[in-house]
MDAnalysis code that builds the backbone (N, CA, C; Angstrom):
import MDAnalysis as mda
import numpy as np

u = mda.Universe.empty(231, n_residues=77, atom_resindex=np.repeat(np.arange(77), 3), trajectory=True)
u.add_TopologyAttr("name", ["N", "CA", "C"] * 77)
u.add_TopologyAttr("resid", np.arange(1, 78))
u.add_TopologyAttr("resname", ["MET", "ILE", "ILE", "ASN", "SER", "GLU", "TYR", "LYS", "GLN", "GLN", "LEU", "GLN", "ASP", "ALA", "HIS", "LYS", "ASN", "PRO", "LYS", "TRP", "MET", "LYS", "GLY", "SER", "THR", "GLY", "LEU", "HIS", "PRO", "ARG", "ILE", "GLU", "LYS", "PHE", "LEU", "ASN", "ASP", "TYR", "GLN", "ALA", "GLN", "SER", "VAL", "MET", "ASP", "PHE", "GLY", "CYS", "SER", "GLN", "GLY", "GLY", "LEU", "ILE", "LYS", "ALA", "ILE", "LYS", "GLU", "LYS", "TYR", "PRO", "ASN", "ILE", "ASP", "VAL", "ALA", "GLY", "TYR", "ASP", "PRO", "GLY", "MET", "PRO", "GLU", "TYR", "GLU"])
u.atoms.positions = np.array([
    [3.396, 14.080, -8.694],
    [2.565, 13.361, -9.634],
    [1.160, 13.964, -9.586],
    [0.622, 14.247, -10.744],
    [-0.729, 14.785, -10.820],
    [-1.681, 13.670, -11.223],
    [-2.699, 13.480, -10.418],
    [-3.714, 12.465, -10.700],
    [-4.955, 13.199, -11.195],
    [-5.234, 13.090, -12.488],
    [-6.433, 13.747, -12.990],
    [-7.645, 12.828, -12.806],
    [-8.823, 13.355, -12.996],
    [-10.053, 12.606, -12.725],
    [-10.193, 11.394, -13.634],
    [-9.727, 11.493, -14.871],
    [-9.821, 10.354, -15.798],
    [-8.940, 9.189, -15.321],
    [-7.714, 9.503, -14.927],
    [-6.803, 8.466, -14.447],
    [-7.325, 7.854, -13.144],
    [-7.828, 8.695, -12.266],
    [-8.388, 8.211, -11.006],
    [-9.540, 7.248, -11.276],
    [-10.412, 7.577, -12.233],
    [-11.536, 6.694, -12.570],
    [-11.031, 5.373, -13.148],
    [-9.982, 5.423, -13.966],
    [-9.399, 4.200, -14.510],
    [-8.886, 3.296, -13.388],
    [-8.235, 3.891, -12.415],
    [-7.740, 3.101, -11.281],
    [-8.889, 2.497, -10.480],
    [-9.910, 3.290, -10.223],
    [-11.066, 2.784, -9.470],
    [-11.727, 1.632, -10.208],
    [-11.883, 1.756, -11.523],
    [-12.474, 0.680, -12.321],
    [-11.591, -0.561, -12.301],
    [-10.283, -0.369, -12.393],
    [-9.350, -1.500, -12.376],
    [-9.438, -2.257, -11.051],
    [-9.551, -1.541, -9.953],
    [-9.628, -2.198, -8.641],
    [-10.925, -2.992, -8.470],
    [-11.943, -2.681, -9.222],
    [-13.201, -3.439, -9.161],
    [-13.092, -4.772, -9.892],
    [-12.111, -4.906, -10.769],
    [-11.912, -6.123, -11.545],
    [-11.232, -7.175, -10.666],
    [-11.873, -8.346, -10.477],
    [-11.271, -9.367, -9.600],
    [-9.944, -9.916, -10.129],
    [-9.653, -9.713, -11.403],
    [-8.382, -10.184, -11.959],
    [-7.267, -9.156, -11.801],
    [-7.615, -7.957, -11.317],
    [-6.621, -6.908, -11.083],
    [-5.714, -7.332, -9.950],
    [-4.592, -6.704, -9.835],
    [-3.607, -7.045, -8.808],
    [-4.261, -7.222, -7.439],
    [-3.896, -8.279, -6.785],
    [-4.422, -8.552, -5.448],
    [-3.680, -7.763, -4.382],
    [-2.496, -7.332, -4.688],
    [-1.711, -6.611, -3.690],
    [-0.976, -7.577, -2.781],
    [-0.177, -7.033, -1.934],
    [0.627, -7.827, -1.018],
    [-0.217, -8.348, 0.132],
    [0.048, -9.582, 0.514],
    [-0.656, -10.155, 1.661],
    [0.314, -10.499, 2.789],
    [1.571, -10.194, 2.597],
    [2.557, -10.493, 3.631],
    [3.791, -9.644, 3.452],
    [4.768, -9.910, 4.285],
    [6.011, -9.142, 4.239],
    [7.059, -9.886, 3.418],
    [7.530, -9.258, 2.381],
    [8.613, -9.812, 1.578],
    [9.898, -9.671, 2.394],
    [10.807, -10.633, 2.308],
    [12.057, -10.543, 3.080],
    [12.827, -9.239, 2.849],
    [12.793, -8.684, 1.642],
    [13.498, -7.429, 1.380],
    [12.881, -6.270, 2.152],
    [11.571, -6.298, 2.301],
    [10.908, -5.230, 3.059],
    [11.264, -5.345, 4.528],
    [11.242, -6.562, 5.047],
    [11.627, -6.759, 6.451],
    [13.073, -6.316, 6.674],
    [13.963, -6.653, 5.748],
    [15.365, -6.241, 5.872],
    [15.467, -4.718, 5.891],
    [14.747, -4.058, 4.996],
    [14.753, -2.592, 4.965],
    [14.270, -2.018, 6.293],
    [13.145, -2.518, 6.789],
    [12.583, -2.013, 8.043],
    [13.561, -2.193, 9.197],
    [14.211, -3.342, 9.228],
    [15.159, -3.626, 10.308],
    [16.480, -2.867, 10.142],
    [17.035, -2.877, 8.927],
    [18.327, -2.210, 8.695],
    [18.256, -0.716, 8.983],
    [17.155, -0.096, 8.579],
    [17.036, 1.353, 8.730],
    [16.255, 1.761, 9.975],
    [15.853, 0.770, 10.761],
    [15.087, 1.020, 11.980],
    [13.972, 2.026, 11.701],
    [13.194, 1.694, 10.684],
    [12.139, 2.596, 10.212],
    [11.164, 2.943, 11.336],
    [10.807, 4.195, 11.378],
    [9.798, 4.661, 12.329],
    [8.490, 4.963, 11.616],
    [8.586, 5.178, 10.305],
    [7.384, 5.411, 9.509],
    [7.620, 4.903, 8.086],
    [6.519, 4.500, 7.449],
    [6.581, 3.957, 6.096],
    [5.368, 4.453, 5.323],
    [5.592, 4.791, 4.042],
    [4.504, 5.180, 3.162],
    [4.467, 4.197, 2.008],
    [3.346, 3.515, 1.836],
    [3.160, 2.599, 0.717],
    [2.376, 3.347, -0.354],
    [3.092, 3.814, -1.373],
    [2.481, 4.589, -2.452],
    [1.989, 3.618, -3.515],
    [0.692, 3.600, -3.739],
    [0.085, 2.625, -4.646],
    [-0.251, 1.355, -3.888],
    [-0.829, 1.516, -2.716],
    [-0.995, 0.419, -1.756],
    [-2.113, -0.564, -2.093],
    [-2.892, -0.289, -3.122],
    [-3.982, -1.181, -3.520],
    [-4.945, -1.385, -2.356],
    [-5.166, -2.635, -1.956],
    [-6.110, -2.894, -0.861],
    [-5.488, -2.800, 0.529],
    [-4.211, -2.457, 0.606],
    [-3.568, -2.240, 1.893],
    [-3.022, -3.480, 2.567],
    [-2.803, -4.545, 1.819],
    [-2.283, -5.779, 2.402],
    [-0.929, -5.606, 3.064],
    [-0.039, -4.884, 2.403],
    [1.294, -4.659, 2.979],
    [1.200, -3.790, 4.228],
    [0.335, -2.802, 4.196],
    [0.148, -1.932, 5.361],
    [-0.276, -2.762, 6.568],
    [-1.250, -3.636, 6.361],
    [-1.747, -4.479, 7.454],
    [-0.665, -5.422, 7.964],
    [0.129, -5.988, 7.047],
    [1.195, -6.908, 7.453],
    [2.263, -6.192, 8.277],
    [2.629, -4.992, 7.862],
    [3.634, -4.235, 8.622],
    [3.086, -3.862, 9.996],
    [1.846, -3.380, 10.044],
    [1.250, -2.997, 11.333],
    [1.175, -4.187, 12.285],
    [0.909, -5.367, 11.741],
    [0.800, -6.562, 12.585],
    [2.151, -6.957, 13.179],
    [3.188, -6.954, 12.338],
    [4.501, -7.405, 12.815],
    [5.304, -6.303, 13.490],
    [5.065, -5.054, 13.091],
    [5.817, -3.909, 13.620],
    [4.828, -2.841, 14.116],
    [4.160, -3.086, 15.213],
    [3.125, -2.148, 15.674],
    [3.647, -0.758, 16.036],
    [4.953, -0.615, 16.251],
    [5.506, 0.691, 16.612],
    [5.857, 1.554, 15.404],
    [5.754, 0.986, 14.189],
    [6.036, 1.752, 12.983],
    [4.744, 2.413, 12.520],
    [4.821, 3.694, 12.249],
    [3.681, 4.442, 11.718],
    [3.589, 4.148, 10.221],
    [2.503, 3.514, 9.789],
    [2.352, 3.094, 8.393],
    [1.174, 3.825, 7.758],
    [1.418, 4.367, 6.579],
    [0.355, 5.036, 5.826],
    [0.367, 4.503, 4.399],
    [-0.760, 4.633, 3.735],
    [-0.852, 4.193, 2.354],
    [-1.562, 5.220, 1.506],
    [-1.254, 5.178, 0.215],
    [-1.921, 6.056, -0.733],
    [-2.211, 5.272, -1.997],
    [-3.448, 5.333, -2.442],
    [-3.833, 4.765, -3.735],
    [-5.082, 5.504, -4.195],
    [-4.977, 6.317, -5.243],
    [-6.114, 7.098, -5.686],
    [-7.261, 6.246, -6.231],
    [-7.000, 4.970, -6.463],
    [-8.057, 4.084, -6.949],
    [-8.844, 3.423, -5.848],
    [-8.453, 3.625, -4.610],
    [-9.139, 3.021, -3.464],
    [-9.597, 4.139, -2.528],
    [-10.893, 4.317, -2.385],
    [-11.397, 5.431, -1.546],
    [-10.796, 5.484, -0.149],
    [-10.562, 4.335, 0.472],
    [-10.037, 4.366, 1.843],
    [-8.574, 4.811, 1.914],
    [-7.871, 4.792, 0.789],
    [-6.468, 5.209, 0.771],
    [-6.224, 6.417, -0.139],
    [-7.290, 7.075, -0.530],
    [-7.176, 8.226, -1.440],
    [-6.598, 9.440, -0.745],
])
């Protein structure tokens, strides 16, 4: 996927809007099932927004290496 500067700016502007997606704040049962069934050692959250899912996974599964990517959020760019 190619992220051009215009699209990146659109994402950054969208994340500044308080009505924009809040992102995940916890672990959905399907995600927990996936992590457990596949005994995941690492996970990549592509389009992680503010990183809520990343934080939830790290809290419950500290041995899983978790990374996130979101070109609209400087900390996950």
